[in-house]
N, C-alpha and C positions, 0 to 999 in steps of 0.2 A: 042814664041812668048813672050811679055813682063811678061805674069800673067808666065809663065812656067822659065822663067828668073828670078822672082820675088819668086816664092816656092823654087826654087835652091838655091839663096842667104840667104834665112832666114831660110832655113834647115843646110845650112855652117853655117850662124853666129852663131845658136841653139847647133850644135856639137863644134865649137873652143871654144862659151863659156864656157861647159861641160866638156872640155877637160883640161879649164884653159889658151886659148891661149887667152888671152886676146886683142891683138893688131890688132889676124885675127878676132876676132869678131866682134873689132869693127866698121873696112874696112866692114865686110858684110852687120851688120846693117845698116851704114849709106847708102851703095849700093841699098839694098834693100826700106828703108824708101825715096830715092832721087824716085824711081820707082812708091814706094804708100804711098806719108806724112800722111796720115789721119793712118795709119797701128797704132793704140796703143799700144799694146802687145812688137809691136818692141821699138817704142818708150820707153815702160817701160823698156823691156831689157837694150837695151843699156845703158839706164842713172845706170841701178844697176850697171854695168858691171864698167864704168864710174866712179862713186861711190865708188867703192871698188877702184880703183885706186887714190883717192885720187883727181879726177880733178874735182872739185864742180861743177865749173862754166857752164861745159859743163851737168855735172848731170841733174843739177838745169831747164835746156834750155829744158832737156828731158822731165823731169818729170812735167814742167811747160805745155807742150801739151799733161801728161794723165790730169792731175788736170783740163783742161779746156772740156775734154770729160767727166772725172768722181766726178764732182764738191763736190759729197760725200762721197769719199773714203780717207778714215782718213789716210790710209798706204801711199797712194804715196804721200798728204798734208803735211804729218809728212817729206818724206825722202826730199821733196823739200824743207821746215822749217830745216831741216840737216844743207842741201846747204851752205840756206842764212846764217847759224850761220857760218860756215866755212868760206864765204866770206866777213862775216864782217858786213853782215845786220841785227844788232840784233835786231832792231824794227820790222822788218819782220817775222824776226825768231819766234820770241815770239811770234806773233800775229799767224804764222801759226800754230806752235808747240800747241799753248793752243786747236785751232780750229780743230787741228785733235783730239788731247784729246777727247773732244765733241763728237766729230765725234764718234773714237772708232780705236784704231791702236790694228790691227789683232796679230800684231809679238811682240813677248814678248821683244826680245832684241831691236827692233825698240820703242817699247813703253818707256822701259829704258833710250835707249839716247836722244828722245823726252823729258822725264820729267826731265832727268841732267841737259840739255844745257835750258830749261826752267826756273830751279831753276839758273845756272848757271850766264842767263842772265836778272832777278831777281834782286839779287845782285847788281849787277852791274848797274841797276838801281837804287839803293838806295832803293829796294822792299824785306825788306830784312826778314818781319814775313812770305810774303807770299811764300818767295825763303824756309824758313825753313819748312811750312807745303807742299809743295813738295816734298823734299826732304824724311821727315818723314816718306815715304815708303820704302825709302830703308834699312832707320834704324830697323825698325818691319819688313823687310822679313831681315835684319841680313847682307845687301851687303854692307860692312866697305870698300870696294876699297880709294886707297889713294884718288881719284877727288873727291870722297862723303866725305872725311877727309875734304878736303880743301875746298868744298864747303860749308858743315854746321861750321868751323872755319870762314869763312868770315861773314857765316850770324850771326851769335854768336857777331861777334867784330864789326859788321857794319863796313865792310870794303868793300868799291865799287868797287873790283876788280872780273875781273877773274882770274880765277886758274890761267894762264899763266903768269900774270902779277904779281902776290905776289912778292913785292921784296923778295931777296935777307935774307937780315935784317929782313924780316916781318914771314921766312917760319916756323921756330919751334912753333914760337908763337902762328899763325895759327891751326898747326895742332893738338896741345895741345888741342886748344881750340874747333877744329873739333870735337877731342874725347868726352870732354865733351857734345858737341852740340848732336852725336852721340846717344850717353847714354841718352839723356835728351829727348830726341824727341819720346822713345819707351813709354813715359808716366808714366815710375815707375819710381821713385827713388833709384835708385841702387849705390850701394857702388861701384863701378867700374866707375860711374859719381861724387860723391859725388868725389876719390879720383884726376881725372880728374882735376875739378875746382880745389879744395883746392890747388895743383900743380902750377896751374895757375897761382893763386893770389901771392902765395909765391912767382913763379919765376920770374911774372911780374907784380907786385903790381900798379906800374904809370903806366900801358900803359892804353890809351883810351876803355872805354866798356868792361876790366875784370873784376870789380865787378859789374856792369852789369849785364853781364852774370852768374856769379854767383849766384847773386840775384835771376834772373829769377829761377834759377833752384831751390833755396831755397825757393820761394814763396808759391808754394801747402802746402807743409809741414811744413815750418819753419818760416812766416813771418815775423814775430820779427827779425829773423838773414836778413831775405831780407831784410827786411828796413834798417838794421843794412850797409850792402852792397850798397844799394842805395845810402845811405848817402855817404858813402865812394866814392864814384863812381864821386859825383858832390864835393866832396876837390880835384879830380886830374881833374874834366872835370865838370865845373861850369854850362857849359851850354848844358850840356846832357839831352836835354830836355824828352829823353823817361826814366831817372831813374828820374825825374822832376813826369812824367805823373805816372809810378808803385806805388809813393810815392802818389800820390793821389786818384787814386782808390781804394789802399789798405785802405787809410783813409775815403773815402764813404763807402765799405764795415764796417768799424768800426763805422757807425758813426759818424764820425770825423770830420762834413763838417766843420764847419772855419780853422780844419788845413790843408783841399784837400784845399782851396780857395789859399794862396800865389805857393804852385807849381805847378799850373795849370795854376793861370794867367801866371807866370813867361813862362808857356811851351809856350801858347798860342802867348806869346808873340815872342818866339823864332823862334815858326814851324806856324804862322796863317795859314798854307793849310793844316795841320793836323786835319783832323776831329776827331779822337780820344783826342787833346787836347783839341777842343771845346767841346766832347762831356763833360769832365773831368769838368771845366770851369761851363758850364751850371749845371750840378746836382749840385755843392759845393753848386751855385748859388742859385739854386732852394729852396735848402735846410736847407737853413742860411736865405728865405725871398724876395731873391730878384728877384721876377717873372720876371720882365719885362724884367732884364737885360741876365736871364738867357734863356728866349726865344729867345731874340735875338742872342747868343751863337749855344743854339740848333740849329737856323734854321739856320745860315752859316755852322754847320755840316752837316746838312742834303743835304744842297746847293754840299756842297764838296763831299757826302760821300750818293749819291741818294738812292745808293741799300744795304745800312747797316739797316738792325732791327732795330738793338739799339738802332740806332738817333733815328728811327720813334716813336719807343718807352716811349724812354726821353721824345722826343717833345708832345707825348699826356697827358703824366704825365701833363706838363708844363700848356699844352694851361686848361689842366682839372683844375690845381688849378688856373688859373686867369679866372674860369669861362666862356671859350672859348667853350663850348661844342659840336657846329658844327667840328669845327676845330681838335678836341680831337677826335672826332672820323671819322675823315675822317683818318688822322694818323693814328688812331687804326687798320684801315680797310687795310691800305698800311703795314701798322706792318705784319697783320697775312699774308699777301701776300707773299710780302717777308722773311718772317722766314720760309713758305711751301716750295715756292723755292727755299733757302739756304738748308733749308735739303733734301730735291730731290734731290740737287746737289750732297750731301754728301754721301746720300747712291745709289746715280748711280752707274753701272757698271764702270765708268772711274773716280771716285771722284777724286782720290788722288794718279796720279798714275795706275790707273784700279788694273784689278784680275788678276795677271799672273796665 
């Protein structure tokens, strides 16, 4: 009967898989699935065999069937996302892998692979700060594989490549920056980190973002030296708007609002869709008495980043200053809501790379 032949095929498939006879396992799983297409466990097993062989398109189709029946299963969605990455569908991969991490990925090695691919794609899409945050977990766990160091280097130098696409003449530069970034992500200003960045600046003084990277490393403990590095960056890369923003925010922090205006203005001019630029300019304008202009900039920033708590906070202060109490209350309420959500996400089990 069909059901007894299905049972036989299922048993044979599992035996072949466990014995490492991949081709036999694939054949038996396919025959069994032809008899019973809704056999989810079979689609899952076939997908993992194909995945291990690097047959990602076929594996993806298997995982797709499992995802359809188990939409809340983070592990399956992660494997489908890892396949999409290998096939080159980076946007879909990013979306699925991020969702998988939110759902929870039960296998540490799949979680690590998903986190790595997320960081790599974020770099590719020029979302360097977000990539750095995802990579931070690898640093905290002391996982300094070559791939991790490459990804850190690309993030720190703001280079929109996948590790496999790094040009050969930039390889040493990326690895050196990556070693510094790996140390920086630990949050402690270690001697190893300082040495890595000092060597980087010595060897590659005119490469874009080298001085910027060293500046971000120095900023928490040595803000004066950091400012010097950001200014050096602007001498070699005059349109480096991230360096301008670092200068603007540091001047704002020191209460030098007038000094913050020129770099913030220039940053908005160069990167009008970057909410941090609107945030810096808005705050500097507010503190130099240009309240209406400040509100314009901060509203533009809040539109660009509706989920940013700091944009809401700045906007609430600006409305308050303008005597618009109702608007200020609305933004303050929104700030509290977003801030709570951001804190909950950070302390959740899968916050940044999860608890392995």
